[in-house]
C-alpha positions as CSV (number, residue, x, y, z in Angstrom):
1,X,70.3,114.7,118.9
2,X,67.1,116.0,117.3
3,X,66.9,113.0,115.0
4,X,67.8,110.6,117.8
5,X,65.0,112.1,120.0
6,X,62.4,111.6,117.2
7,X,63.6,108.0,116.7
8,X,63.3,107.3,120.4
9,X,59.8,108.6,120.6
10,X,58.8,106.5,117.5
11,X,60.4,103.4,119.1
12,X,58.5,104.0,122.4
13,X,55.2,104.3,120.6
14,X,55.8,101.1,118.6
15,X,56.8,99.3,121.8
16,X,53.6,100.5,123.6
17,X,51.5,99.4,120.6
18,X,53.2,96.0,120.5
19,X,52.7,95.6,124.3
20,X,49.0,96.5,124.0
21,X,48.6,93.8,121.3
22,X,50.4,91.3,123.5
23,X,48.1,92.1,126.5
24,X,45.0,91.7,124.3
25,X,46.3,88.4,123.1
26,X,47.0,87.2,126.6
27,X,43.5,88.2,127.7
28,X,42.0,86.4,124.8
29,X,43.9,83.2,125.6
30,X,43.5,83.3,129.4
31,X,41.5,80.5,130.9
32,X,40.2,82.5,133.9
33,X,40.7,85.5,136.1
34,X,43.5,83.8,138.1
35,X,45.7,83.7,135.0
36,X,45.2,87.4,134.5
37,X,46.0,88.3,138.1
38,X,49.3,86.5,137.8
39,X,50.0,88.5,134.7
40,X,49.2,91.9,136.2
41,X,52.4,92.6,138.1
42,X,54.4,92.1,134.9
43,X,52.0,94.4,133.0
44,X,52.2,97.1,135.6
45,X,56.0,97.0,135.5
46,X,56.2,97.2,131.7
47,X,53.6,100.0,131.6
48,X,55.7,102.0,134.2
49,X,58.9,101.4,132.2
50,X,57.3,102.5,129.0
51,X,55.8,105.6,130.6
52,X,59.3,106.6,132.0
53,X,60.8,106.0,128.5
54,X,58.1,108.1,126.9
55,X,58.7,111.0,129.3
56,X,62.4,110.7,128.8
57,X,61.9,110.7,125.0
58,X,59.8,113.8,125.1
59,X,62.4,115.6,127.3
60,X,65.1,114.6,124.8
61,X,63.1,115.9,121.9
62,X,62.3,119.1,123.7
63,X,65.9,119.7,124.5
64,X,66.9,118.9,120.9
65,X,64.3,121.4,119.6
66,X,65.5,124.1,122.0
67,X,69.1,123.6,120.9
68,X,68.1,123.6,117.2
69,X,66.2,126.9,117.7
70,X,69.3,128.4,119.5
71,X,71.5,127.2,116.7
72,X,69.3,128.8,114.0
73,X,69.2,132.1,116.0
74,X,73.0,132.0,116.3
75,X,73.4,131.4,112.6
76,X,71.1,134.4,111.9
77,X,73.2,136.5,114.3
78,X,76.4,135.4,112.6
79,X,74.9,136.3,109.2
80,X,74.2,139.8,110.4
81,X,77.8,140.1,111.7
82,X,79.1,138.8,108.3
83,X,77.0,141.4,106.5
84,X,78.5,144.2,108.6
85,X,82.0,142.9,108.1
86,X,81.6,142.7,104.4
87,X,80.2,146.2,104.3
88,X,83.1,147.5,106.4
89,X,85.7,145.8,104.2
90,X,84.0,147.2,101.1
91,X,84.1,150.7,102.6
92,X,87.7,150.3,103.6
93,X,88.6,149.3,100.1
94,X,86.7,152.2,98.6
95,X,88.3,154.7,101.0
96,X,91.8,153.4,100.2
97,X,91.2,153.8,96.5
98,X,90.0,157.4,97.0
99,X,93.0,158.2,99.1
100,X,95.4,156.8,96.5
101,X,93.7,158.8,93.8
102,X,93.9,162.0,95.8
103,X,97.5,161.3,96.7
104,X,98.4,160.9,93.1
105,X,96.6,164.2,92.1
106,X,98.5,166.1,94.8
107,X,101.8,164.5,93.8
108,X,101.1,165.8,90.3
109,X,100.1,169.2,91.8
110,X,96.7,168.9,90.3
111,X,95.1,170.7,93.3
112,X,92.0,172.0,91.5
113,X,91.2,168.5,90.2
114,X,91.9,167.1,93.7
115,X,89.6,169.6,95.3
116,X,86.8,168.8,92.8
117,X,87.4,165.1,93.4
118,X,87.1,165.5,97.2
119,X,83.9,167.6,96.8
120,X,82.4,164.9,94.6
121,X,83.2,162.2,97.2
122,X,81.8,164.3,100.0
123,X,78.5,164.8,98.0
124,X,78.2,161.1,97.2
125,X,78.7,160.2,100.9
126,X,76.7,163.0,102.3
127,X,73.7,160.7,103.0
128,X,75.7,157.6,103.7
129,X,76.7,157.0,107.3
130,X,79.3,154.5,108.4
131,X,78.9,151.8,110.9
132,X,76.9,153.0,114.0
133,X,77.9,151.4,117.3
134,X,75.3,151.1,120.0
135,X,77.5,149.6,122.8
136,X,76.4,146.0,122.1
137,X,78.1,144.0,119.3
138,X,75.1,141.9,118.4
139,X,72.7,144.9,118.3
140,X,75.2,146.9,116.4
141,X,75.3,144.2,113.7
142,X,71.5,143.8,113.7
143,X,70.6,147.5,113.5
144,X,73.1,148.3,110.8
145,X,72.1,145.3,108.7
146,X,68.4,146.2,109.0
147,X,69.2,149.8,108.0
148,X,70.6,148.4,104.8
149,X,67.5,146.3,104.2
150,X,65.3,149.4,104.8
151,X,67.4,151.5,102.4
152,X,66.9,148.9,99.7
153,X,63.1,148.9,100.3
154,X,63.1,152.8,100.4
155,X,61.9,152.8,104.0
156,X,63.0,155.4,106.4
157,X,64.8,153.7,109.3
158,X,66.1,155.1,112.6
159,X,67.4,153.5,115.8
160,X,68.4,155.0,119.1
161,X,69.8,153.2,122.2
162,X,69.3,155.6,125.2
163,X,70.8,153.4,127.9
164,X,73.7,151.1,128.6
165,X,73.0,147.8,127.0
166,X,76.5,146.3,127.2
167,X,75.7,144.2,130.2
168,X,72.0,143.4,129.5
169,X,71.3,140.0,131.0
170,X,69.9,138.3,127.9
171,X,71.8,136.1,125.5
172,X,72.7,137.9,122.2
173,X,70.9,135.4,120.0
174,X,67.7,135.7,122.0
175,X,67.9,139.5,122.1
176,X,68.5,139.6,118.3
177,X,65.7,137.2,117.7
178,X,63.3,139.4,119.7
179,X,64.4,142.6,117.9
180,X,65.0,141.0,114.5
181,X,61.5,139.5,114.3
182,X,59.9,142.8,115.5
183,X,61.8,144.8,112.9
184,X,61.1,142.3,110.1
185,X,57.4,142.6,111.0
186,X,57.6,146.4,111.1
187,X,59.4,146.6,107.7
188,X,56.8,144.5,106.1
189,X,54.0,146.6,107.6
190,X,55.6,149.8,106.5
191,X,55.6,148.7,102.9
192,X,51.8,148.9,103.0
193,X,52.1,152.7,103.2
194,X,52.8,154.1,99.7
195,X,53.9,157.5,100.9
196,X,55.3,157.6,104.4
197,X,57.3,154.4,105.0
198,X,59.1,154.7,108.3
199,X,60.4,152.2,110.9
200,X,62.1,153.2,114.1
201,X,63.4,151.3,117.2
202,X,64.3,152.8,120.5
203,X,65.7,151.2,123.7
204,X,65.4,152.9,127.1
205,X,65.9,152.0,130.7
206,X,62.7,152.6,132.7
207,X,61.8,151.4,136.2
208,X,64.4,148.6,136.3
209,X,63.3,147.4,132.9
210,X,64.9,147.6,129.5
211,X,62.1,148.9,127.3
212,X,62.1,148.4,123.6
213,X,59.9,150.4,121.3
214,X,59.5,149.4,117.7
215,X,57.4,151.8,115.5
216,X,56.1,151.5,112.0
217,X,53.7,153.5,109.8
218,X,51.9,150.5,108.4
219,X,48.1,149.9,108.5
220,X,46.3,149.9,111.8
221,X,46.0,146.5,113.5
222,X,42.4,145.7,114.5
223,X,41.5,144.8,118.1
224,X,40.6,141.2,117.0
225,X,44.0,140.8,115.2
226,X,45.8,142.2,118.3
227,X,44.3,139.5,120.4
228,X,45.5,136.8,118.1
229,X,48.8,138.4,117.1
230,X,51.1,136.2,119.2
231,X,49.2,132.9,118.5
232,X,51.3,130.2,116.9
233,X,50.8,130.2,113.1
234,X,48.6,133.3,113.1
235,X,49.4,135.5,110.1
236,X,47.8,138.1,107.9
237,X,50.1,137.3,105.0
238,X,48.0,134.4,103.7
239,X,50.8,131.8,104.0
240,X,51.0,128.9,106.3
241,X,54.8,129.2,106.4
242,X,54.4,132.6,108.1
243,X,53.0,133.5,111.5
244,X,55.8,132.2,113.8
245,X,57.9,135.4,114.2
246,X,55.7,137.2,116.7
247,X,54.9,133.9,118.4
248,X,58.6,133.3,119.0
249,X,59.0,136.9,120.2
250,X,56.3,136.3,122.8
251,X,57.9,133.0,123.9
252,X,61.3,134.6,124.4
253,X,59.9,137.6,126.2
254,X,58.0,135.3,128.6
255,X,61.2,133.3,129.1
256,X,62.9,136.4,130.5
257,X,59.9,137.4,132.6
258,X,58.9,140.3,130.5
259,X,55.8,141.5,128.7
260,X,54.9,142.9,125.3
261,X,52.2,145.4,124.4
262,X,50.8,146.6,121.1
263,X,49.4,150.1,120.4
264,X,48.0,150.7,117.0
265,X,46.6,154.0,115.6
266,X,48.2,156.4,113.2
267,X,51.3,154.3,113.7
268,X,51.8,150.9,115.3
269,X,54.1,150.5,118.3
270,X,55.3,147.2,119.9
271,X,56.6,147.8,123.4
272,X,58.7,145.1,125.1
273,X,59.5,145.3,128.8
274,X,62.5,143.1,129.9
275,X,63.3,143.1,133.6
276,X,66.9,144.0,134.5
277,X,67.6,140.7,136.2
278,X,71.2,141.7,136.8
279,X,70.1,144.2,139.5
280,X,67.4,142.2,141.2
């Protein structure tokens, strides 16, 4: 549909250009004003038809773009889920192997070795938590996958959901896009701090709004940068390919009638207010 929409717009532009050339040719060849008057009703009709076609083409392209964005967001969400499933399967396999080893030791009455083995397992898993559920499948997948990313980058990561988000009236892909982009931005910002790299996210229910807080310990954002932060293509990363994550966040927040604020001092906080439209 996206390709067809672009083709339709190109065809419409070419038709309009061809028609303008034909009108100019007719004006040039006309013998007088009477000839042009007779030609005007046809011109008006064609202009109207081409205008309708142009509007239709733009609407088709807009719809195709929106569906393409939703598809990409859904793919990202599915990748998060796949990462969590892979991690869960790997943990299941590892646990089964440990259980079989302990079972064999106990069968051979090697209780001391079994005890030592269990203590070794407990020590290695002491700082490793399993899958943490937050009451929303998409958010569960997103938060746990971002936690793995933070661990790989040696960034402290914490998340807390302090309200019921099971029935939040926002599509999972849009919600994950809002939070995913904010967390990606926070993780990149936290890398700028060589000593205290921390990112946290918190979801609360306040005054009939779902309020999302995303914190990071990166550099302070200047007042000028804050004014331009959600502009399309604006980035401090020095790459033209960047600068669309926060722009997309703002578009989605506006779509659901919410608002987003930024507070930057010793730490930077993005605060998203999303109205609970299910209770309106």
